[in-house]
C-alpha positions as CSV (number, residue, x, y, z in Angstrom):
1,M,17.6,6.8,3.3
2,T,15.4,8.9,5.6
3,Q,13.2,7.3,8.3
4,E,10.2,7.8,6.1
5,E,11.9,6.1,3.1
6,R,13.0,3.2,5.4
7,R,9.5,2.8,6.8
8,I,7.9,2.7,3.3
9,Y,10.5,0.2,2.1
10,L,9.8,-2.1,5.1
11,I,6.0,-1.8,4.8
12,K,6.2,-2.7,1.0
13,A,8.5,-5.6,1.6
14,L,6.3,-7.0,4.4
15,L,3.1,-6.6,2.4
16,Y,4.8,-8.3,-0.6
17,E,5.5,-11.3,1.6
18,Q,1.9,-11.8,2.4
19,P,-0.4,-12.0,-0.7
20,Q,-3.5,-11.7,1.5
21,Y,-2.5,-8.1,2.4
22,A,-2.1,-7.1,-1.3
23,G,-5.1,-4.8,-1.1
24,I,-3.8,-2.8,1.8
25,E,-2.9,0.8,0.9
26,I,-0.1,2.6,2.7
27,P,-1.6,5.5,4.7
28,A,-0.2,9.0,4.2
29,G,0.0,9.8,7.9
30,R,3.3,9.2,9.8
31,Q,1.7,7.6,12.9
32,E,-0.6,5.5,10.7
33,Q,2.4,4.2,8.8
34,K,4.2,3.4,12.1
35,D,1.1,1.5,13.3
36,L,0.9,-0.5,10.1
37,L,4.6,-1.4,10.1
38,R,4.4,-2.5,13.8
39,S,1.3,-4.6,12.9
40,L,3.1,-6.3,10.1
41,F,6.2,-7.0,12.3
42,N,3.9,-8.5,14.9
43,L,2.0,-10.7,12.5
44,R,5.1,-12.0,10.6
45,M,6.1,-15.6,11.2
46,P,9.8,-16.4,11.6
47,K,11.3,-17.1,8.2
48,P,14.3,-16.0,6.1
49,V,14.6,-12.5,4.8
50,S,17.1,-10.6,2.6
51,A,20.2,-8.9,4.0
52,E,19.0,-5.6,2.5
53,F,15.8,-5.9,4.5
54,I,17.7,-6.5,7.8
55,A,20.1,-3.6,7.2
56,I,17.2,-1.2,6.5
57,Q,15.1,-2.5,9.4
58,D,18.1,-2.3,11.8
59,A,18.8,1.3,10.8
60,Y,15.2,2.2,11.1
61,L,14.7,0.7,14.6
62,Q,17.9,2.0,16.0
63,E,16.9,5.5,14.9
64,E,13.4,5.1,16.3
65,T,14.9,4.2,19.7
66,R,17.4,7.0,19.5
67,Q,14.6,9.5,18.9
68,K,12.6,8.1,21.9
69,G,15.7,8.7,24.1
70,I,18.0,6.1,25.7
71,T,18.4,5.9,29.4
72,D,21.7,4.6,30.7
73,F,21.5,2.4,33.8
74,A,24.7,4.0,35.0
75,D,22.8,7.3,35.4
76,L,20.2,5.9,37.8
77,Q,20.3,6.3,41.5
78,P,19.7,3.2,43.8
79,T,16.9,3.2,46.3
80,E,19.0,0.8,48.3
81,P,22.4,-0.8,47.7
82,G,22.2,-2.7,44.4
83,I,18.5,-2.1,43.8
84,Y,16.9,0.6,41.6
85,L,13.4,1.8,40.6
86,W,12.9,3.3,37.2
87,Q,9.7,4.3,35.4
88,G,10.0,4.3,31.7
89,D,10.0,2.3,28.4
90,I,12.2,-0.8,29.0
91,T,13.1,-1.0,25.3
92,T,15.0,2.3,25.7
93,L,17.1,1.2,28.8
94,R,20.8,0.5,28.3
95,C,22.0,-2.2,30.7
96,D,23.2,-5.8,30.5
97,A,19.8,-7.5,30.3
98,I,16.1,-6.7,30.3
99,V,13.5,-9.2,31.2
100,N,10.6,-10.1,28.9
101,A,7.3,-11.4,30.2
102,A,6.8,-14.0,27.6
103,N,4.2,-16.6,26.8
104,S,4.9,-20.4,26.7
105,Q,5.4,-20.4,23.0
106,M,8.2,-17.8,23.5
107,L,7.7,-16.3,20.0
108,G,6.5,-12.9,21.0
109,C,3.0,-11.3,20.8
110,F,1.2,-11.8,17.5
111,C,-1.6,-9.3,18.3
112,P,-1.0,-6.2,16.2
113,C,0.1,-3.2,18.2
114,H,-0.8,-4.8,21.5
115,G,0.3,-2.9,24.6
116,C,2.1,-5.8,26.3
117,I,5.9,-5.7,26.9
118,D,6.4,-8.9,24.8
119,N,5.0,-7.0,21.8
120,A,7.2,-4.0,22.5
121,I,10.4,-5.9,22.9
122,H,9.9,-8.0,19.8
123,T,8.8,-5.0,17.8
124,F,11.9,-2.8,18.6
125,S,14.3,-5.7,18.7
126,G,13.5,-6.6,15.1
127,I,12.4,-9.7,13.3
128,Q,15.6,-11.5,14.2
129,L,14.4,-12.0,17.8
130,R,11.4,-14.1,16.8
131,A,13.6,-16.1,14.5
132,A,16.1,-16.7,17.3
133,C,13.3,-17.7,19.7
134,A,11.7,-20.0,17.1
135,E,15.1,-21.8,16.6
136,M,15.6,-22.1,20.3
137,M,12.1,-23.5,20.9
138,E,12.4,-26.0,18.0
139,K,15.5,-27.4,19.6
140,Q,13.8,-27.6,22.9
141,G,10.9,-29.5,21.4
142,H,8.2,-28.3,23.8
143,E,6.7,-25.1,25.2
144,E,8.5,-23.2,27.9
145,E,7.7,-24.1,31.5
146,T,6.4,-21.5,33.8
147,G,9.1,-20.1,36.1
148,R,12.1,-20.9,33.9
149,A,14.2,-18.4,31.8
150,K,15.9,-18.3,28.4
151,I,18.5,-15.8,27.1
152,T,18.8,-14.3,23.6
153,P,20.6,-11.4,22.0
154,T,18.7,-8.1,21.7
155,Y,19.6,-7.1,18.1
156,N,18.4,-3.5,17.9
157,L,17.7,-2.7,21.6
158,P,20.3,-0.7,23.6
159,C,20.7,-3.5,26.2
160,R,22.9,-6.5,25.6
161,Y,20.6,-9.4,26.2
162,V,16.9,-10.3,26.7
163,L,15.9,-12.8,29.4
164,H,12.6,-14.4,28.6
165,T,10.5,-15.9,31.4
166,V,6.9,-17.2,31.5
167,G,5.0,-16.1,34.6
168,P,1.9,-17.8,36.0
169,I,-1.5,-16.9,34.6
170,I,-4.0,-16.2,37.3
171,R,-7.5,-17.7,37.0
172,G,-9.6,-17.2,40.1
173,P,-8.1,-16.7,43.6
174,L,-4.4,-16.4,44.0
175,K,-2.8,-19.7,45.2
176,Q,0.5,-20.4,46.9
177,K,1.6,-22.2,43.8
178,D,1.2,-19.0,41.8
179,R,3.3,-17.1,44.3
180,S,6.0,-19.8,44.1
181,L,6.1,-19.8,40.3
182,L,6.4,-16.0,40.1
183,A,9.3,-16.1,42.6
184,S,10.9,-18.8,40.4
185,C,10.7,-16.4,37.4
186,Y,12.9,-13.9,39.3
187,Q,15.2,-16.5,40.7
188,S,15.7,-18.1,37.2
189,C,16.5,-14.8,35.6
190,L,19.0,-13.9,38.3
191,Q,20.7,-17.2,38.1
192,L,20.8,-17.1,34.3
193,A,22.2,-13.6,34.4
194,E,24.9,-14.7,36.8
195,Q,25.8,-17.7,34.6
196,N,26.3,-15.3,31.7
197,D,28.5,-12.9,33.7
198,L,25.9,-10.1,33.5
199,R,26.1,-7.3,36.1
200,S,22.8,-5.5,35.6
201,I,19.3,-6.7,35.0
202,A,16.0,-4.8,34.6
203,F,12.8,-6.6,35.6
204,C,9.4,-5.7,34.2
205,C,6.3,-6.4,36.3
206,I,6.1,-10.1,35.4
207,S,2.6,-11.7,35.2
208,T,0.7,-8.5,35.8
209,G,-1.5,-7.1,33.1
210,E,-2.7,-9.8,30.7
211,F,-1.7,-12.6,33.1
212,H,-3.8,-11.0,35.9
213,F,-1.4,-11.4,38.8
214,P,-2.4,-8.7,41.4
215,N,0.1,-5.8,41.0
216,D,0.7,-5.3,44.7
217,K,1.2,-9.0,45.4
218,A,3.5,-9.4,42.4
219,A,5.6,-6.5,43.5
220,E,5.9,-7.9,47.0
221,I,7.2,-11.2,45.6
222,A,9.6,-9.5,43.2
223,V,11.2,-7.3,45.9
224,K,11.3,-10.1,48.5
225,T,12.8,-12.6,46.0
226,V,15.5,-10.2,44.8
227,R,16.5,-9.2,48.3
228,E,16.7,-12.8,49.5
229,Y,18.7,-13.8,46.5
230,R,21.2,-11.1,47.0
231,A,21.5,-11.9,50.7
232,R,21.8,-15.6,50.2
233,T,24.3,-15.6,47.3
234,G,26.2,-12.5,48.0
235,S,25.5,-11.4,44.5
236,R,26.6,-8.0,43.3
237,M,24.1,-8.0,40.5
238,E,22.5,-4.6,40.0
239,V,18.7,-5.0,39.8
240,I,16.4,-2.4,38.3
241,F,12.7,-2.7,38.9
242,N,11.2,-1.2,35.8
243,V,7.6,0.1,35.8
244,F,5.5,1.8,33.1
245,K,2.4,2.9,35.1
246,K,2.5,5.4,38.0
247,S,0.3,3.0,40.0
248,D,3.1,0.4,39.8
249,Y,5.7,3.0,40.6
250,D,3.8,3.9,43.8
251,I,3.6,0.3,44.8
252,Y,7.3,-0.3,44.4
253,R,8.3,3.0,45.9
254,E,6.5,2.1,49.1
255,L,8.1,-1.4,49.2
256,L,11.5,0.0,48.6
257,G,11.2,2.9,51.0
């Protein structure tokens, strides 16, 4: 099947699952089809699906990522021993683990085509990720606490694992508790990565954006926490600070010299 054939198949299958979408027509344009497919992925609740659907979805998503271009962590240059700064799409990074800035439900973003990292990771990982998170959270029996971390497979992403952490949501002036909770996100992810014998981890800008943590303060906490963790534990974990916006790149570049 071509990418277009796969895309049409997936759209039709997802529309068929939801009778309320029966009147939606598949657009002719390539980008419009991609947007519709992503929206349907985002809205879909975790539930069983056929092996044929999974096989076609996996082939489609892996080819989409290949076309975007995969960056191998091994090709990056450190800014200081064991620490890297990389600007790009974290869903295209090949390393041991990437970090997802999740919400307390841990099921991904349900807002169609939203620009958050949670949406991107769940979209390009595939519907298996939401199902795995739902099973994990059902066993836990309660929403995820801020500052903790969970690990899942990545399914169709080039990295090996996704670490999901819930950062603090900022309402009003920044408090010391907010700072401590954000630092805990980084510490929890590093500890969880070590426990699973991972050797490289890419952090996104946790709690910035929709959670309103000031970008410069968040970066300061991120860099300080990682440096202190490496010094205290003697960890040889390779840490990549991943940014998408140039403004964040500039902040990290200044902090990392």
